[in-house]
PyMOL commands that place a pseudoatom at each C-alpha (Angstrom):
pseudoatom trace, name=CA, resn=MET, resi=1, chain=A, elem=C, hetatm=0, pos=[83.467, 132.539, 111.886]
pseudoatom trace, name=CA, resn=PRO, resi=2, chain=A, elem=C, hetatm=0, pos=[87.083, 131.379, 112.500]
pseudoatom trace, name=CA, resn=VAL, resi=3, chain=A, elem=C, hetatm=0, pos=[89.325, 130.449, 109.565]
pseudoatom trace, name=CA, resn=LEU, resi=4, chain=A, elem=C, hetatm=0, pos=[91.736, 127.525, 109.917]
pseudoatom trace, name=CA, resn=THR, resi=5, chain=A, elem=C, hetatm=0, pos=[95.468, 128.099, 109.710]
pseudoatom trace, name=CA, resn=PRO, resi=6, chain=A, elem=C, hetatm=0, pos=[98.036, 127.085, 108.491]
pseudoatom trace, name=CA, resn=PRO, resi=7, chain=A, elem=C, hetatm=0, pos=[96.803, 127.027, 104.871]
pseudoatom trace, name=CA, resn=VAL, resi=8, chain=A, elem=C, hetatm=0, pos=[94.884, 123.980, 103.654]
pseudoatom trace, name=CA, resn=ARG, resi=9, chain=A, elem=C, hetatm=0, pos=[95.231, 122.787, 100.047]
pseudoatom trace, name=CA, resn=ALA, resi=10, chain=A, elem=C, hetatm=0, pos=[93.048, 119.634, 100.085]
pseudoatom trace, name=CA, resn=VAL, resi=11, chain=A, elem=C, hetatm=0, pos=[90.225, 118.139, 102.114]
pseudoatom trace, name=CA, resn=LEU, resi=12, chain=A, elem=C, hetatm=0, pos=[90.109, 114.398, 102.816]
pseudoatom trace, name=CA, resn=LEU, resi=13, chain=A, elem=C, hetatm=0, pos=[86.736, 113.118, 103.947]
pseudoatom trace, name=CA, resn=ASP, resi=14, chain=A, elem=C, hetatm=0, pos=[85.882, 109.999, 105.898]
pseudoatom trace, name=CA, resn=MET, resi=15, chain=A, elem=C, hetatm=0, pos=[82.418, 108.587, 105.181]
pseudoatom trace, name=CA, resn=ASP, resi=16, chain=A, elem=C, hetatm=0, pos=[80.631, 106.799, 108.043]
pseudoatom trace, name=CA, resn=GLY, resi=17, chain=A, elem=C, hetatm=0, pos=[80.002, 109.157, 110.939]
pseudoatom trace, name=CA, resn=THR, resi=18, chain=A, elem=C, hetatm=0, pos=[81.524, 112.078, 109.031]
pseudoatom trace, name=CA, resn=LEU, resi=19, chain=A, elem=C, hetatm=0, pos=[79.420, 112.499, 105.875]
pseudoatom trace, name=CA, resn=VAL, resi=20, chain=A, elem=C, hetatm=0, pos=[76.907, 109.701, 106.365]
pseudoatom trace, name=CA, resn=ASN, resi=21, chain=A, elem=C, hetatm=0, pos=[75.135, 108.684, 109.554]
pseudoatom trace, name=CA, resn=SER, resi=22, chain=A, elem=C, hetatm=0, pos=[74.983, 104.908, 109.173]
pseudoatom trace, name=CA, resn=ASP, resi=23, chain=A, elem=C, hetatm=0, pos=[75.018, 104.123, 112.893]
pseudoatom trace, name=CA, resn=ALA, resi=24, chain=A, elem=C, hetatm=0, pos=[71.667, 102.301, 112.778]
pseudoatom trace, name=CA, resn=VAL, resi=25, chain=A, elem=C, hetatm=0, pos=[72.919, 99.805, 110.172]
pseudoatom trace, name=CA, resn=VAL, resi=26, chain=A, elem=C, hetatm=0, pos=[76.306, 99.399, 111.836]
pseudoatom trace, name=CA, resn=GLU, resi=27, chain=A, elem=C, hetatm=0, pos=[74.624, 98.678, 115.173]
pseudoatom trace, name=CA, resn=ARG, resi=28, chain=A, elem=C, hetatm=0, pos=[72.272, 96.097, 113.655]
pseudoatom trace, name=CA, resn=CYS, resi=29, chain=A, elem=C, hetatm=0, pos=[74.971, 94.218, 111.760]
pseudoatom trace, name=CA, resn=TRP, resi=30, chain=A, elem=C, hetatm=0, pos=[77.642, 94.226, 114.452]
pseudoatom trace, name=CA, resn=ARG, resi=31, chain=A, elem=C, hetatm=0, pos=[75.275, 93.339, 117.286]
pseudoatom trace, name=CA, resn=ARG, resi=32, chain=A, elem=C, hetatm=0, pos=[74.028, 90.353, 115.283]
pseudoatom trace, name=CA, resn=TRP, resi=33, chain=A, elem=C, hetatm=0, pos=[77.650, 89.325, 114.727]
pseudoatom trace, name=CA, resn=ALA, resi=34, chain=A, elem=C, hetatm=0, pos=[78.388, 89.777, 118.437]
pseudoatom trace, name=CA, resn=GLU, resi=35, chain=A, elem=C, hetatm=0, pos=[75.439, 87.570, 119.399]
pseudoatom trace, name=CA, resn=ARG, resi=36, chain=A, elem=C, hetatm=0, pos=[76.495, 84.836, 116.956]
pseudoatom trace, name=CA, resn=ASN, resi=37, chain=A, elem=C, hetatm=0, pos=[79.961, 84.831, 118.483]
pseudoatom trace, name=CA, resn=GLY, resi=38, chain=A, elem=C, hetatm=0, pos=[78.967, 85.078, 122.145]
pseudoatom trace, name=CA, resn=LEU, resi=39, chain=A, elem=C, hetatm=0, pos=[80.393, 88.580, 122.608]
pseudoatom trace, name=CA, resn=ASP, resi=40, chain=A, elem=C, hetatm=0, pos=[79.051, 91.597, 124.457]
pseudoatom trace, name=CA, resn=GLY, resi=41, chain=A, elem=C, hetatm=0, pos=[77.431, 93.917, 121.942]
pseudoatom trace, name=CA, resn=ASP, resi=42, chain=A, elem=C, hetatm=0, pos=[78.447, 97.099, 123.755]
pseudoatom trace, name=CA, resn=GLU, resi=43, chain=A, elem=C, hetatm=0, pos=[82.079, 96.009, 123.815]
pseudoatom trace, name=CA, resn=VAL, resi=44, chain=A, elem=C, hetatm=0, pos=[81.957, 95.216, 120.107]
pseudoatom trace, name=CA, resn=MET, resi=45, chain=A, elem=C, hetatm=0, pos=[80.491, 98.629, 119.301]
pseudoatom trace, name=CA, resn=ARG, resi=46, chain=A, elem=C, hetatm=0, pos=[83.296, 100.365, 121.198]
pseudoatom trace, name=CA, resn=VAL, resi=47, chain=A, elem=C, hetatm=0, pos=[85.836, 99.142, 118.629]
pseudoatom trace, name=CA, resn=ALA, resi=48, chain=A, elem=C, hetatm=0, pos=[83.772, 98.602, 115.468]
pseudoatom trace, name=CA, resn=HIS, resi=49, chain=A, elem=C, hetatm=0, pos=[83.875, 102.146, 114.053]
pseudoatom trace, name=CA, resn=GLY, resi=50, chain=A, elem=C, hetatm=0, pos=[86.465, 103.293, 111.543]
pseudoatom trace, name=CA, resn=ARG, resi=51, chain=A, elem=C, hetatm=0, pos=[88.268, 100.027, 110.704]
pseudoatom trace, name=CA, resn=GLN, resi=52, chain=A, elem=C, hetatm=0, pos=[87.743, 97.407, 108.047]
pseudoatom trace, name=CA, resn=GLY, resi=53, chain=A, elem=C, hetatm=0, pos=[85.473, 94.760, 109.525]
pseudoatom trace, name=CA, resn=HIS, resi=54, chain=A, elem=C, hetatm=0, pos=[87.931, 91.866, 109.458]
pseudoatom trace, name=CA, resn=LEU, resi=55, chain=A, elem=C, hetatm=0, pos=[90.372, 93.905, 111.582]
pseudoatom trace, name=CA, resn=THR, resi=56, chain=A, elem=C, hetatm=0, pos=[87.680, 94.586, 114.161]
pseudoatom trace, name=CA, resn=MET, resi=57, chain=A, elem=C, hetatm=0, pos=[86.965, 90.850, 114.260]
pseudoatom trace, name=CA, resn=GLY, resi=58, chain=A, elem=C, hetatm=0, pos=[90.672, 90.154, 114.690]
pseudoatom trace, name=CA, resn=LEU, resi=59, chain=A, elem=C, hetatm=0, pos=[90.888, 92.539, 117.639]
pseudoatom trace, name=CA, resn=LEU, resi=60, chain=A, elem=C, hetatm=0, pos=[87.897, 90.966, 119.358]
pseudoatom trace, name=CA, resn=LEU, resi=61, chain=A, elem=C, hetatm=0, pos=[88.726, 87.314, 118.554]
pseudoatom trace, name=CA, resn=PRO, resi=62, chain=A, elem=C, hetatm=0, pos=[92.526, 87.301, 118.199]
pseudoatom trace, name=CA, resn=ASP, resi=63, chain=A, elem=C, hetatm=0, pos=[92.837, 83.511, 118.133]
pseudoatom trace, name=CA, resn=ARG, resi=64, chain=A, elem=C, hetatm=0, pos=[90.609, 83.029, 115.086]
pseudoatom trace, name=CA, resn=PRO, resi=65, chain=A, elem=C, hetatm=0, pos=[92.154, 82.382, 111.658]
pseudoatom trace, name=CA, resn=VAL, resi=66, chain=A, elem=C, hetatm=0, pos=[92.437, 85.463, 109.463]
pseudoatom trace, name=CA, resn=GLU, resi=67, chain=A, elem=C, hetatm=0, pos=[90.656, 83.564, 106.691]
pseudoatom trace, name=CA, resn=GLN, resi=68, chain=A, elem=C, hetatm=0, pos=[87.564, 83.162, 108.865]
pseudoatom trace, name=CA, resn=ASN, resi=69, chain=A, elem=C, hetatm=0, pos=[87.495, 86.878, 109.646]
pseudoatom trace, name=CA, resn=LEU, resi=70, chain=A, elem=C, hetatm=0, pos=[87.826, 87.742, 105.962]
pseudoatom trace, name=CA, resn=ALA, resi=71, chain=A, elem=C, hetatm=0, pos=[84.999, 85.370, 105.059]
pseudoatom trace, name=CA, resn=GLU, resi=72, chain=A, elem=C, hetatm=0, pos=[82.687, 86.748, 107.751]
pseudoatom trace, name=CA, resn=ASN, resi=73, chain=A, elem=C, hetatm=0, pos=[83.595, 90.301, 106.764]
pseudoatom trace, name=CA, resn=ALA, resi=74, chain=A, elem=C, hetatm=0, pos=[82.506, 89.554, 103.186]
pseudoatom trace, name=CA, resn=VAL, resi=75, chain=A, elem=C, hetatm=0, pos=[79.145, 88.340, 104.508]
pseudoatom trace, name=CA, resn=MET, resi=76, chain=A, elem=C, hetatm=0, pos=[78.786, 91.447, 106.667]
pseudoatom trace, name=CA, resn=LEU, resi=77, chain=A, elem=C, hetatm=0, pos=[79.576, 93.743, 103.733]
pseudoatom trace, name=CA, resn=ASP, resi=78, chain=A, elem=C, hetatm=0, pos=[76.765, 92.050, 101.798]
pseudoatom trace, name=CA, resn=GLU, resi=79, chain=A, elem=C, hetatm=0, pos=[74.424, 92.638, 104.738]
pseudoatom trace, name=CA, resn=GLU, resi=80, chain=A, elem=C, hetatm=0, pos=[75.436, 96.281, 105.085]
pseudoatom trace, name=CA, resn=SER, resi=81, chain=A, elem=C, hetatm=0, pos=[75.190, 96.995, 101.368]
pseudoatom trace, name=CA, resn=SER, resi=82, chain=A, elem=C, hetatm=0, pos=[71.605, 95.702, 101.266]
pseudoatom trace, name=CA, resn=ASP, resi=83, chain=A, elem=C, hetatm=0, pos=[70.483, 97.624, 104.374]
pseudoatom trace, name=CA, resn=ILE, resi=84, chain=A, elem=C, hetatm=0, pos=[70.006, 101.384, 103.986]
pseudoatom trace, name=CA, resn=ASP, resi=85, chain=A, elem=C, hetatm=0, pos=[67.231, 101.802, 106.554]
pseudoatom trace, name=CA, resn=GLY, resi=86, chain=A, elem=C, hetatm=0, pos=[68.146, 104.830, 108.630]
pseudoatom trace, name=CA, resn=VAL, resi=87, chain=A, elem=C, hetatm=0, pos=[71.119, 105.881, 106.476]
pseudoatom trace, name=CA, resn=VAL, resi=88, chain=A, elem=C, hetatm=0, pos=[71.043, 109.692, 106.270]
pseudoatom trace, name=CA, resn=GLU, resi=89, chain=A, elem=C, hetatm=0, pos=[73.498, 112.515, 105.702]
pseudoatom trace, name=CA, resn=VAL, resi=90, chain=A, elem=C, hetatm=0, pos=[75.308, 114.139, 108.581]
pseudoatom trace, name=CA, resn=PRO, resi=91, chain=A, elem=C, hetatm=0, pos=[73.737, 117.627, 108.599]
pseudoatom trace, name=CA, resn=GLY, resi=92, chain=A, elem=C, hetatm=0, pos=[75.489, 119.827, 106.039]
pseudoatom trace, name=CA, resn=ALA, resi=93, chain=A, elem=C, hetatm=0, pos=[77.375, 116.993, 104.317]
pseudoatom trace, name=CA, resn=ALA, resi=94, chain=A, elem=C, hetatm=0, pos=[75.707, 117.173, 100.894]
pseudoatom trace, name=CA, resn=ARG, resi=95, chain=A, elem=C, hetatm=0, pos=[76.110, 120.947, 100.728]
pseudoatom trace, name=CA, resn=LEU, resi=96, chain=A, elem=C, hetatm=0, pos=[79.754, 120.776, 101.822]
pseudoatom trace, name=CA, resn=VAL, resi=97, chain=A, elem=C, hetatm=0, pos=[80.759, 118.091, 99.321]
pseudoatom trace, name=CA, resn=ALA, resi=98, chain=A, elem=C, hetatm=0, pos=[78.912, 119.867, 96.513]
pseudoatom trace, name=CA, resn=SER, resi=99, chain=A, elem=C, hetatm=0, pos=[80.814, 123.053, 97.365]
pseudoatom trace, name=CA, resn=LEU, resi=100, chain=A, elem=C, hetatm=0, pos=[84.120, 121.176, 96.955]
pseudoatom trace, name=CA, resn=ALA, resi=101, chain=A, elem=C, hetatm=0, pos=[83.497, 120.490, 93.250]
pseudoatom trace, name=CA, resn=GLY, resi=102, chain=A, elem=C, hetatm=0, pos=[86.562, 121.640, 91.339]
pseudoatom trace, name=CA, resn=LEU, resi=103, chain=A, elem=C, hetatm=0, pos=[88.660, 121.868, 94.516]
pseudoatom trace, name=CA, resn=PRO, resi=104, chain=A, elem=C, hetatm=0, pos=[91.155, 119.193, 95.674]
pseudoatom trace, name=CA, resn=HIS, resi=105, chain=A, elem=C, hetatm=0, pos=[89.287, 116.673, 97.810]
pseudoatom trace, name=CA, resn=ALA, resi=106, chain=A, elem=C, hetatm=0, pos=[88.787, 112.923, 98.215]
pseudoatom trace, name=CA, resn=LEU, resi=107, chain=A, elem=C, hetatm=0, pos=[86.727, 110.356, 100.061]
pseudoatom trace, name=CA, resn=VAL, resi=108, chain=A, elem=C, hetatm=0, pos=[88.902, 108.037, 102.185]
pseudoatom trace, name=CA, resn=THR, resi=109, chain=A, elem=C, hetatm=0, pos=[86.865, 105.252, 103.769]
pseudoatom trace, name=CA, resn=SER, resi=110, chain=A, elem=C, hetatm=0, pos=[87.371, 101.809, 105.286]
pseudoatom trace, name=CA, resn=ALA, resi=111, chain=A, elem=C, hetatm=0, pos=[84.253, 100.642, 103.425]
pseudoatom trace, name=CA, resn=ASP, resi=112, chain=A, elem=C, hetatm=0, pos=[84.584, 98.776, 100.148]
pseudoatom trace, name=CA, resn=ASP, resi=113, chain=A, elem=C, hetatm=0, pos=[83.607, 100.495, 96.895]
pseudoatom trace, name=CA, resn=ARG, resi=114, chain=A, elem=C, hetatm=0, pos=[80.119, 98.992, 96.703]
pseudoatom trace, name=CA, resn=LEU, resi=115, chain=A, elem=C, hetatm=0, pos=[79.212, 99.944, 100.272]
pseudoatom trace, name=CA, resn=ALA, resi=116, chain=A, elem=C, hetatm=0, pos=[80.602, 103.464, 99.840]
pseudoatom trace, name=CA, resn=ARG, resi=117, chain=A, elem=C, hetatm=0, pos=[78.498, 104.050, 96.728]
pseudoatom trace, name=CA, resn=VAL, resi=118, chain=A, elem=C, hetatm=0, pos=[75.352, 102.577, 98.326]
pseudoatom trace, name=CA, resn=ARG, resi=119, chain=A, elem=C, hetatm=0, pos=[75.606, 104.699, 101.466]
pseudoatom trace, name=CA, resn=MET, resi=120, chain=A, elem=C, hetatm=0, pos=[76.569, 107.956, 99.760]
pseudoatom trace, name=CA, resn=ALA, resi=121, chain=A, elem=C, hetatm=0, pos=[73.642, 107.550, 97.360]
pseudoatom trace, name=CA, resn=ALA, resi=122, chain=A, elem=C, hetatm=0, pos=[71.222, 106.654, 100.157]
pseudoatom trace, name=CA, resn=ALA, resi=123, chain=A, elem=C, hetatm=0, pos=[72.261, 109.761, 102.092]
pseudoatom trace, name=CA, resn=GLY, resi=124, chain=A, elem=C, hetatm=0, pos=[72.140, 111.991, 99.016]
pseudoatom trace, name=CA, resn=VAL, resi=125, chain=A, elem=C, hetatm=0, pos=[75.780, 113.047, 99.338]
pseudoatom trace, name=CA, resn=PRO, resi=126, chain=A, elem=C, hetatm=0, pos=[77.752, 113.550, 96.076]
pseudoatom trace, name=CA, resn=LEU, resi=127, chain=A, elem=C, hetatm=0, pos=[80.607, 111.125, 95.506]
pseudoatom trace, name=CA, resn=PRO, resi=128, chain=A, elem=C, hetatm=0, pos=[83.967, 112.919, 95.073]
pseudoatom trace, name=CA, resn=PRO, resi=129, chain=A, elem=C, hetatm=0, pos=[85.936, 112.223, 91.865]
pseudoatom trace, name=CA, resn=LEU, resi=130, chain=A, elem=C, hetatm=0, pos=[88.701, 110.577, 93.928]
pseudoatom trace, name=CA, resn=VAL, resi=131, chain=A, elem=C, hetatm=0, pos=[87.545, 107.713, 96.167]
pseudoatom trace, name=CA, resn=ILE, resi=132, chain=A, elem=C, hetatm=0, pos=[89.957, 105.624, 98.245]
pseudoatom trace, name=CA, resn=THR, resi=133, chain=A, elem=C, hetatm=0, pos=[88.211, 102.498, 99.564]
pseudoatom trace, name=CA, resn=ALA, resi=134, chain=A, elem=C, hetatm=0, pos=[89.263, 99.205, 101.161]
pseudoatom trace, name=CA, resn=GLU, resi=135, chain=A, elem=C, hetatm=0, pos=[90.246, 97.814, 97.750]
pseudoatom trace, name=CA, resn=HIS, resi=136, chain=A, elem=C, hetatm=0, pos=[92.879, 100.522, 97.268]
pseudoatom trace, name=CA, resn=VAL, resi=137, chain=A, elem=C, hetatm=0, pos=[94.965, 99.928, 100.394]
pseudoatom trace, name=CA, resn=GLY, resi=138, chain=A, elem=C, hetatm=0, pos=[96.933, 97.125, 101.974]
pseudoatom trace, name=CA, resn=ALA, resi=139, chain=A, elem=C, hetatm=0, pos=[96.351, 98.372, 105.512]
pseudoatom trace, name=CA, resn=SER, resi=140, chain=A, elem=C, hetatm=0, pos=[93.208, 99.818, 107.101]
pseudoatom trace, name=CA, resn=LYS, resi=141, chain=A, elem=C, hetatm=0, pos=[92.876, 102.794, 109.415]
pseudoatom trace, name=CA, resn=PRO, resi=142, chain=A, elem=C, hetatm=0, pos=[94.501, 103.454, 111.907]
pseudoatom trace, name=CA, resn=ASP, resi=143, chain=A, elem=C, hetatm=0, pos=[97.266, 102.920, 109.328]
pseudoatom trace, name=CA, resn=PRO, resi=144, chain=A, elem=C, hetatm=0, pos=[97.780, 106.170, 107.372]
pseudoatom trace, name=CA, resn=GLU, resi=145, chain=A, elem=C, hetatm=0, pos=[98.040, 104.489, 103.944]
pseudoatom trace, name=CA, resn=GLY, resi=146, chain=A, elem=C, hetatm=0, pos=[94.641, 105.612, 102.659]
pseudoatom trace, name=CA, resn=PHE, resi=147, chain=A, elem=C, hetatm=0, pos=[95.151, 109.261, 103.554]
pseudoatom trace, name=CA, resn=LEU, resi=148, chain=A, elem=C, hetatm=0, pos=[98.699, 109.291, 102.189]
pseudoatom trace, name=CA, resn=LYS, resi=149, chain=A, elem=C, hetatm=0, pos=[97.512, 107.682, 98.944]
pseudoatom trace, name=CA, resn=ALA, resi=150, chain=A, elem=C, hetatm=0, pos=[94.813, 110.326, 98.528]
pseudoatom trace, name=CA, resn=ALA, resi=151, chain=A, elem=C, hetatm=0, pos=[97.291, 113.148, 99.158]
pseudoatom trace, name=CA, resn=ALA, resi=152, chain=A, elem=C, hetatm=0, pos=[99.726, 111.694, 96.628]
pseudoatom trace, name=CA, resn=GLU, resi=153, chain=A, elem=C, hetatm=0, pos=[97.036, 111.344, 93.955]
pseudoatom trace, name=CA, resn=LEU, resi=154, chain=A, elem=C, hetatm=0, pos=[95.929, 114.928, 94.565]
pseudoatom trace, name=CA, resn=GLY, resi=155, chain=A, elem=C, hetatm=0, pos=[99.536, 116.142, 94.459]
pseudoatom trace, name=CA, resn=VAL, resi=156, chain=A, elem=C, hetatm=0, pos=[99.274, 117.828, 97.855]
pseudoatom trace, name=CA, resn=ALA, resi=157, chain=A, elem=C, hetatm=0, pos=[101.723, 117.545, 100.753]
pseudoatom trace, name=CA, resn=PRO, resi=158, chain=A, elem=C, hetatm=0, pos=[100.252, 115.623, 103.720]
pseudoatom trace, name=CA, resn=ALA, resi=159, chain=A, elem=C, hetatm=0, pos=[100.669, 118.559, 106.106]
pseudoatom trace, name=CA, resn=GLU, resi=160, chain=A, elem=C, hetatm=0, pos=[98.474, 120.659, 103.785]
pseudoatom trace, name=CA, resn=CYS, resi=161, chain=A, elem=C, hetatm=0, pos=[95.576, 118.167, 103.805]
pseudoatom trace, name=CA, resn=LEU, resi=162, chain=A, elem=C, hetatm=0, pos=[92.743, 118.664, 106.282]
pseudoatom trace, name=CA, resn=VAL, resi=163, chain=A, elem=C, hetatm=0, pos=[91.110, 115.376, 107.343]
pseudoatom trace, name=CA, resn=LEU, resi=164, chain=A, elem=C, hetatm=0, pos=[87.474, 115.259, 108.433]
pseudoatom trace, name=CA, resn=GLU, resi=165, chain=A, elem=C, hetatm=0, pos=[86.971, 112.253, 110.718]
pseudoatom trace, name=CA, resn=ASP, resi=166, chain=A, elem=C, hetatm=0, pos=[84.756, 110.926, 113.498]
pseudoatom trace, name=CA, resn=SER, resi=167, chain=A, elem=C, hetatm=0, pos=[86.435, 107.751, 114.789]
pseudoatom trace, name=CA, resn=GLU, resi=168, chain=A, elem=C, hetatm=0, pos=[89.416, 106.960, 116.988]
pseudoatom trace, name=CA, resn=ALA, resi=169, chain=A, elem=C, hetatm=0, pos=[90.979, 104.816, 114.229]
pseudoatom trace, name=CA, resn=GLY, resi=170, chain=A, elem=C, hetatm=0, pos=[90.479, 107.515, 111.603]
pseudoatom trace, name=CA, resn=ILE, resi=171, chain=A, elem=C, hetatm=0, pos=[91.898, 110.299, 113.751]
pseudoatom trace, name=CA, resn=ALA, resi=172, chain=A, elem=C, hetatm=0, pos=[94.914, 108.114, 114.582]
pseudoatom trace, name=CA, resn=ALA, resi=173, chain=A, elem=C, hetatm=0, pos=[95.434, 107.428, 110.862]
pseudoatom trace, name=CA, resn=ALA, resi=174, chain=A, elem=C, hetatm=0, pos=[95.352, 111.126, 110.021]
pseudoatom trace, name=CA, resn=ARG, resi=175, chain=A, elem=C, hetatm=0, pos=[97.809, 111.932, 112.787]
pseudoatom trace, name=CA, resn=ALA, resi=176, chain=A, elem=C, hetatm=0, pos=[100.142, 109.176, 111.588]
pseudoatom trace, name=CA, resn=ALA, resi=177, chain=A, elem=C, hetatm=0, pos=[99.959, 110.739, 108.116]
pseudoatom trace, name=CA, resn=GLY, resi=178, chain=A, elem=C, hetatm=0, pos=[100.984, 114.121, 109.522]
pseudoatom trace, name=CA, resn=MET, resi=179, chain=A, elem=C, hetatm=0, pos=[97.648, 115.735, 108.695]
pseudoatom trace, name=CA, resn=PRO, resi=180, chain=A, elem=C, hetatm=0, pos=[95.545, 118.100, 110.845]
pseudoatom trace, name=CA, resn=VAL, resi=181, chain=A, elem=C, hetatm=0, pos=[92.114, 116.779, 111.829]
pseudoatom trace, name=CA, resn=LEU, resi=182, chain=A, elem=C, hetatm=0, pos=[88.695, 118.363, 112.025]
pseudoatom trace, name=CA, resn=GLY, resi=183, chain=A, elem=C, hetatm=0, pos=[86.673, 116.049, 114.259]
pseudoatom trace, name=CA, resn=ILE, resi=184, chain=A, elem=C, hetatm=0, pos=[82.996, 115.594, 113.429]
pseudoatom trace, name=CA, resn=GLY, resi=185, chain=A, elem=C, hetatm=0, pos=[80.393, 114.684, 116.038]
pseudoatom trace, name=CA, resn=PRO, resi=186, chain=A, elem=C, hetatm=0, pos=[80.498, 113.249, 119.558]
pseudoatom trace, name=CA, resn=ARG, resi=187, chain=A, elem=C, hetatm=0, pos=[82.772, 110.252, 118.881]
pseudoatom trace, name=CA, resn=ALA, resi=188, chain=A, elem=C, hetatm=0, pos=[85.528, 112.515, 117.597]
pseudoatom trace, name=CA, resn=ALA, resi=189, chain=A, elem=C, hetatm=0, pos=[85.502, 114.848, 120.593]
pseudoatom trace, name=CA, resn=ALA, resi=190, chain=A, elem=C, hetatm=0, pos=[86.919, 112.152, 122.880]
pseudoatom trace, name=CA, resn=HIS, resi=191, chain=A, elem=C, hetatm=0, pos=[90.051, 111.746, 120.747]
pseudoatom trace, name=CA, resn=ARG, resi=192, chain=A, elem=C, hetatm=0, pos=[91.356, 115.333, 120.793]
pseudoatom trace, name=CA, resn=PRO, resi=193, chain=A, elem=C, hetatm=0, pos=[91.205, 116.356, 117.145]
pseudoatom trace, name=CA, resn=ASP, resi=194, chain=A, elem=C, hetatm=0, pos=[92.871, 119.648, 116.241]
pseudoatom trace, name=CA, resn=HIS, resi=195, chain=A, elem=C, hetatm=0, pos=[89.446, 121.219, 115.693]
pseudoatom trace, name=CA, resn=HIS, resi=196, chain=A, elem=C, hetatm=0, pos=[85.916, 119.969, 116.388]
pseudoatom trace, name=CA, resn=VAL, resi=197, chain=A, elem=C, hetatm=0, pos=[82.353, 120.620, 115.224]
pseudoatom trace, name=CA, resn=ASP, resi=198, chain=A, elem=C, hetatm=0, pos=[79.081, 118.912, 116.090]
pseudoatom trace, name=CA, resn=ASP, resi=199, chain=A, elem=C, hetatm=0, pos=[78.186, 118.434, 112.418]
pseudoatom trace, name=CA, resn=LEU, resi=200, chain=A, elem=C, hetatm=0, pos=[78.937, 119.960, 109.006]
pseudoatom trace, name=CA, resn=SER, resi=201, chain=A, elem=C, hetatm=0, pos=[76.120, 122.493, 108.856]
pseudoatom trace, name=CA, resn=GLY, resi=202, chain=A, elem=C, hetatm=0, pos=[78.383, 125.439, 109.669]
pseudoatom trace, name=CA, resn=VAL, resi=203, chain=A, elem=C, hetatm=0, pos=[81.557, 124.334, 107.861]
pseudoatom trace, name=CA, resn=ARG, resi=204, chain=A, elem=C, hetatm=0, pos=[82.439, 126.306, 104.729]
pseudoatom trace, name=CA, resn=VAL, resi=205, chain=A, elem=C, hetatm=0, pos=[85.272, 125.623, 102.243]
pseudoatom trace, name=CA, resn=SER, resi=206, chain=A, elem=C, hetatm=0, pos=[86.130, 127.872, 99.315]
pseudoatom trace, name=CA, resn=GLY, resi=207, chain=A, elem=C, hetatm=0, pos=[89.053, 128.440, 96.973]
pseudoatom trace, name=CA, resn=ALA, resi=208, chain=A, elem=C, hetatm=0, pos=[91.675, 131.057, 97.818]
pseudoatom trace, name=CA, resn=ALA, resi=209, chain=A, elem=C, hetatm=0, pos=[93.517, 133.360, 95.411]
pseudoatom trace, name=CA, resn=ASP, resi=210, chain=A, elem=C, hetatm=0, pos=[96.814, 131.555, 96.060]
pseudoatom trace, name=CA, resn=GLY, resi=211, chain=A, elem=C, hetatm=0, pos=[95.344, 128.176, 95.038]
pseudoatom trace, name=CA, resn=GLY, resi=212, chain=A, elem=C, hetatm=0, pos=[94.766, 127.034, 98.587]
pseudoatom trace, name=CA, resn=LEU, resi=213, chain=A, elem=C, hetatm=0, pos=[91.492, 126.559, 100.426]
pseudoatom trace, name=CA, resn=VAL, resi=214, chain=A, elem=C, hetatm=0, pos=[89.753, 128.753, 102.973]
pseudoatom trace, name=CA, resn=VAL, resi=215, chain=A, elem=C, hetatm=0, pos=[88.122, 126.604, 105.671]
pseudoatom trace, name=CA, resn=GLU, resi=216, chain=A, elem=C, hetatm=0, pos=[85.641, 128.402, 107.935]
pseudoatom trace, name=CA, resn=LEU, resi=217, chain=A, elem=C, hetatm=0, pos=[84.180, 126.846, 111.066]
pseudoatom trace, name=CA, resn=PRO, resi=218, chain=A, elem=C, hetatm=0, pos=[81.067, 127.902, 112.979]
for i in range(1, 218): cmd.bond("trace and resi %d" % i, "trace and resi %d" % (i + 1))
show_as sticks, trace
zoom trace
C-alpha cells in the first residue's frame, strides 16, 4: 500500500462526489432546471458539478441578471435539501472521516450549510468539526478561497494540505491553492489529479510521530 509524500498535515474533503454520492438528486434538480430554461440537460450536467448553483446558471445563461440566478439557486437549494432519495456514502467515506477524529481535517463544499448537513446525515458520514460552506466564502470553486480558509483555520500551510475532490472545479481550486489533490471516482480521473482512487474504501489516514499524517492508498 503506497504512502503519499511529501508529508501531509491536514486533509480537506469535498462533499458531493467525494464523500457523498448525491448524483441522483443533482441530476433530477438540474435536468428540471434545464427543461424550464430550454437547455440541453446533458450540457447542463457537464458543468453543474462542483460550483455553487448560481455560478453554473451564470455560465450557461450569461446574459441573465445575477439576481435571477441567485433567486433560482435559492429555490434549487430548497429542492435539493428536501430530496435525499438515492443519497448514499461514497464507499469508505464514513470510515475514513471517523478515522480523522482528532486529526486536522475539514469539509470544504460549495453546498450551503443546510444542504451539507442534510446530505452528510442522509449518507451516514460524520460531519467534521470544521465545515466551510457557501456562506463562508465570497467566491466559489474553482476559486481557492474555501480551501485556503480551511488551511488557515487549521493552522496548516497550503502545500501540506491534501485535498480530496471529484470535480473539475474542485481540482482547479485545490491547484490554485497550491495543494496536492487525491482525485475520487471517474469524474476526477479526467482532470489529472496528483493521485487517484476509484472510491475511499482503501484509503487510510493515521497520525504520525512528527505530528503529520500518514496517507495510504490502495
